[in-house]
C-alpha positions, 0 to 999 in steps of 0.5 A: 953495690946497692945505691940508696936514694938520697933525700934532699931537704932544705936546712932551716938556714935556707928557709925565709918567711913572708907574712902578707896581711890583706885588707880591702885597700892595702896589704902589709908584706913582712919578710924574714930573713936570718943573717946567714941569708942576709949575707948571701943577698948583701956581699960585704955585709961583715964589712971588717970581716971579723966574723961578727955582725955589729949593730952599725953593720946591721944598721946599714943593711936595710937600704941594700936589702931593699934594692935587692928585694926590688930586683928579685921580687916582682909584684902586680897589684890588681893586674898592674906591675908595681915596685916594692914601696919604701920599707916601713920597718927594718927590725932585729927579732932575737931576744937580746937584739936590744943590747946591740951586741955583735953577733957571731957567725956561728949564730947567723942561722938563728938570728933573724931580721924583719923588713916590712912594706905596705902596698896601698893600690888606692882602690879595692885590693882585688888580687896580688901576684908575687914572683920570688927569685932569690934562688941564685943566692940561697941555692936550689934548696932554698924556700920562702914559707908565706902566710896570707892573712885575710880576716879569719882566713890563713893560706900558706904558700911555699915559694921555691925554684919550682914554684916561684909565683903565686896569684892571690885573689881577695874576693873583695871586688866580687863581694862589692857586686853583691852589696845591696845599693844604698837607697837614694836620697829623695831630691830636694825639690821632690821633698818640697813638692810633697809638702806643698801637695800635703799643704794644699790638701790641708787648706782645701779640707779646711775651706770645705769644712768651713762652708758647711 
């Protein structure tokens, strides 16, 4: 009997997303998860076990999701370990989300939420290292498709069990090394000395001309 190899590919429900907007002194991280994955990360998300997620059940998801990400996303900024800060946003992003209708379990894979964080190192952001470890919950086929945005540059990085970390180097610190230094302002004392010198020469010329 001939056995054909089986190609294993991730189902769309196993894919999460990350957008990283990089600026000179900060980075904005936005994680996007579908409700199917959210239920894996947060046991008991469907509190009443009615196979629907209500607006209230989703509203309570932000704090446990933040705790989960802090445990499973390691971060170093400019070589220094930092925890994820407090989230700057938690948003439902399907078309009729504002209506706050309960979401049926069959729709979980197609309904997504965003959770955002702002990282501010209080210095020029030279590099950002992330290690993602969600694979025990998502399974070995789980992945996170990340997009790094810096000015007009876009860099696409797939995080997975086999590639869990990535170091992004901004180049901002290197650019600063090649900036022309600003011209130093002349000291006040030197400015006054220059004016006195010019004034003294003018007086001397006036006296000489008067004699002749």
